[in-house]
C-alpha positions in Angstrom: 11.7 -9.3 13.4 10.8 -10.3 16.4 10.4 -6.4 17.7 8.3 -6.0 14.8 6.1 -8.2 15.6 5.3 -6.9 19.0 4.4 -3.7 17.3 2.1 -5.9 15.2 0.1 -7.2 18.2 -0.1 -3.6 19.6 -1.5 -2.6 16.2 -3.9 -4.9 15.6 -5.4 -4.2 18.9 -5.9 -0.2 17.6 -2.8 0.7 20.1 -0.7 3.1 18.4 2.7 5.8 19.0 5.4 5.0 21.3 3.5 6.4 24.5 -0.1 4.1 24.3 2.4 1.1 23.2 4.7 1.4 25.6 2.3 1.1 28.2 0.6 -1.6 26.7 4.1 -3.6 26.9 4.1 -2.6 30.4 1.1 -5.2 31.2 3.2 -8.5 32.9 1.7 -11.4 30.7 2.4 -8.3 27.0 5.9 -7.8 27.5 6.2 -11.8 28.6 4.8 -13.8 25.7 6.5 -11.2 23.4 9.9 -12.6 24.5 10.7 -9.5 26.0 13.4 -9.9 29.5 11.4 -6.5 31.1 9.2 -4.0 30.1 10.6 -1.5 28.1 10.9 1.8 28.3 9.5 5.0 25.9 12.5 5.4 25.3 13.8 1.7 24.0 10.4 2.0 22.3 11.4 5.2 20.2 15.1 4.3 19.3 13.3 1.0 18.3 11.5 2.9 15.8 14.2 4.4 14.5 16.4 1.4 14.3 13.7 -0.4 12.0 13.3 2.1 9.6 16.4 1.0 8.0 15.0 -2.5 7.7 11.5 -2.4 7.8 11.2 -2.0 3.6 13.5 -5.7 3.5 10.7 -6.9 6.3 7.7 -5.9 3.5 9.3 -7.3 0.3 10.2 -10.7 2.3 6.7 -10.9 3.2 5.4 -10.1 0.0 7.5 -12.8 -0.8 6.0 -15.0 1.3 2.7 -14.5 -0.1 3.7 -15.0 -3.5 5.0 -18.1 -2.8 1.3 -19.3 -1.3 -0.3 -18.6 -4.1 -2.2 -15.2 -2.6 -1.2 -13.4 -5.7 -3.4 -13.2 -8.8 -2.9 -11.9 -12.6 -4.3 -8.2 -11.6 -2.4 -5.4 -9.9 -4.3 -2.2 -8.7 -2.3 1.0 -8.1 -3.6 4.0 -6.3 -2.8 6.6 -3.7 -4.4 6.9 -0.1 -4.3 9.9 2.4 -2.6 9.3 6.3 -3.4 11.8 9.0 -0.8 13.0 11.4 -0.7 14.4 15.1 -1.1 17.9 15.1 2.4 18.0 16.7 3.9 16.1 13.8 6.2 18.9 11.8 7.0 16.8 9.4 3.2 16.6 8.0 1.6 19.0 5.8 -1.9 20.7 5.2 -3.2 18.5 1.7 -6.1 18.8 0.1 -7.9 14.8 -0.9 -10.3 15.4 -3.9 -11.6 12.2 -2.9 -12.8 13.2 0.2 -13.3 17.0 -0.8 -11.2 18.1 2.1 -8.2 19.2 3.7 -6.2 16.9 6.3 -2.6 17.3 8.1 -0.5 14.3 7.3 0.8 12.2 4.6 -0.2 10.1 1.9 0.7 6.6 0.7 0.6 5.4 -2.5 0.1 1.2 -2.7 -0.1 -1.1 -5.4 -2.4 -4.4 -4.2 -3.4 -7.7 -6.1 -5.4 -10.8 -4.1 -6.8 -10.8 -0.9 -6.1 -7.1 -0.1 -2.6 -7.7 0.2 0.0 -4.8 -0.5 2.9 -5.8 -2.3 4.5 -2.5 -3.2 4.5 0.9 -2.0 5.5 4.5 -0.6 5.4 6.7 1.7 4.7 10.1 0.3 4.1 13.9 1.4 1.3 14.7 0.0 -1.6 11.8 -1.1 -1.2 12.1 -5.1 2.0 10.5 -5.8 4.2 12.4 -7.8 4.9 10.7 -11.7 8.4 9.2 -10.2 7.3 7.8 -7.6 3.9 6.4 -9.8 6.8 4.9 -11.9 9.1 3.2 -9.0 6.3 2.0 -7.0 4.7 0.1 -10.2 8.7 -1.3 -11.0 8.6 -2.7 -8.1 5.5 -4.7 -8.1 6.1 -5.7 -11.5 9.4 -7.0 -9.9 7.8 -9.7 -7.5 5.4 -10.8 -10.6 4.3 -10.4 -14.2 0.6 -9.6 -14.0 -1.5 -9.6 -17.4 -3.3 -6.1 -16.1 -2.1 -3.4 -14.4 -4.9 -1.1 -13.1 -4.8 3.0 -12.2 -7.1 5.6 -12.3 -6.5 9.0 -14.5 -3.8 9.9 -12.4 -2.1 6.8 -13.8 -3.0 8.6 -17.6 0.8 8.4 -18.0 2.6 8.1 -21.4 5.7 6.3 -19.6 3.7 4.5 -17.3 1.8 3.2 -19.7 5.1 1.9 -21.6 7.0 0.9 -18.8 3.8 -1.7 -18.3 3.4 -2.5 -22.2 7.3 -3.4 -22.4 7.1 -6.0 -19.8 3.8 -7.6 -21.7 1.7 -6.1 -19.1 -1.5 -4.3 -20.1 -2.1 -1.1 -18.6 -5.6 0.2 -17.9 -6.1 3.7 -16.6 -9.4 5.8 -18.2 -7.9 8.4 -20.7 -7.7 12.0 -19.1 -8.3 14.4 -22.1 -6.1 17.8 -20.2 -3.9 19.8 -22.1 -5.5 18.9 -25.2 -7.1 20.8 -27.6 -8.0 17.7 -29.8 -9.2 15.2 -27.4 -9.3 11.1 -28.6 -12.2 9.7 -28.7 -11.1 6.5 -26.3 -12.0 5.5 -22.8 -8.7 4.0 -21.8 -5.1 5.2 -22.9 -3.9 1.8 -23.8 -6.5 1.9 -27.2 -4.6 3.9 -28.1 -0.9 3.0 -27.6 -2.7 -0.2 -29.0 -3.1 0.9 -32.1 0.1 2.7 -32.3 2.2 0.3 -31.8 0.8 -3.5 -32.1 -1.1 -4.9 -35.0 -1.8 -8.4 -33.7 -3.9 -7.3 -30.4 -7.2 -6.5 -29.8 -8.8 -5.1 -26.4 -12.6 -5.1 -26.5 -14.3 -2.3 -24.5 -16.2 -4.7 -22.4 -13.4 -6.3 -21.1 -11.1 -3.1 -20.3 -14.5 -2.1 -18.7 -14.7 -5.6 -16.5 -11.0 -5.7 -16.2 -11.2 -1.6 -15.0 -14.1 -2.5 -12.5 -11.4 -4.7 -10.1 -9.8 -1.4 -9.6 -12.1 -0.9 -6.5 -9.8 -3.9 -4.8 -6.9 -1.7 -4.3 -9.6 0.7 -2.3 -10.7 -2.5 -0.2 -7.0 -3.0 0.8 -6.3 0.9 1.6 -9.7 0.4 3.9 -7.6 -3.0 5.3 -4.4 -1.3 5.8 -6.1 1.7 7.4 -7.5 -1.1 10.1 -4.3 -2.3 10.7 -3.1 1.5 11.6 -2.1 3.0 8.0 -5.2 5.7 8.9 -3.3 8.0 11.5 -0.5 7.7 12.5 1.1 8.7 15.7 4.2 9.3 15.3 6.7 12.8 15.1 8.8 13.2 12.4 8.6 11.7 8.9 11.0 8.7 9.8 9.3 7.7 12.6 5.7 8.3 11.0 7.0 6.0 7.6 8.3 3.2 9.6 5.1 3.4 11.2 3.1 3.2 7.8 5.4 0.0 7.2 4.9 -1.2 10.2 0.4 -1.5 9.2 1.3 -2.7 5.7 3.3 -5.8 7.0 0.6 -6.3 9.4 -1.9 -6.7 6.5 0.0 -9.3 5.2 0.4 -11.1 7.9 -2.9 -11.4 8.7 -3.5 -12.6 5.1 -0.7 -15.5 4.9 -2.3 -16.6 8.9 -5.6 -16.8 8.2 -4.5 -18.8 4.5 -2.3 -21.0 6.9 -5.3 -21.7 9.3 -6.9 -22.7 6.4 -9.7 -19.2 6.3 -9.8 -16.8 3.9 -7.2 -14.6 3.4 -8.6 -11.4 3.1 -10.4 -11.2 5.9 -9.4 -8.0 7.9 -8.9 -9.9 11.5 -7.9 -13.3 12.5 -10.1 -16.1 12.8 -9.6 -17.6 15.9 
């Protein structure tokens, strides 16, 4: 954990990549206050990133549990995917199309579930921005294992029957805009959940206004994506898929650390920087 704290310090100061991090930790006061006996070499930083990959998921889960224990999660979860730009020397990355920005980028993707004050609670590193169905289901299950919300929100890419049924089995209401793709007989609905409720429940009714109002909260995950990008998610400087994924999860961890620290100091946990 101490090693990751050193990376958190660098990421918080917008210092990324093994070479810049190594330079930052050469400063006397920096490496001393980070608990190091001597300035680390670049090889040491590189090895640490490789080793960190084996435990970074566990560290992320621990931080999520700590955020939950402090009551920082709420009853609405949102899922979304975002793009991650990579350096041109990262041969593991690829060219992908970002439909939101309507442009191509070189890099990877990340699917995130967030809640509360811009807090990521489940995530997965992907080859492209848009995750496949298996990844979407896995990240959703990871999020629902943290706690059981009332709502799970996703855009039209999550108009997936298995996704809706998985949420419904845990008594969570999934809201994703209905996507009439691949059908010659589209349904007269705005959200897939309307059809699922009609087919599988006689006792539950949801007003259109409630669905619309709740779905508007999905912008929370977009704000979370922006907040995590301020922590280093937006542009990974590492080479290779392993180091790139590790850097992404360090950024996710840093976002939770900032939220918890601000909360512990009596400040708004949604702030994207520490209030001193």
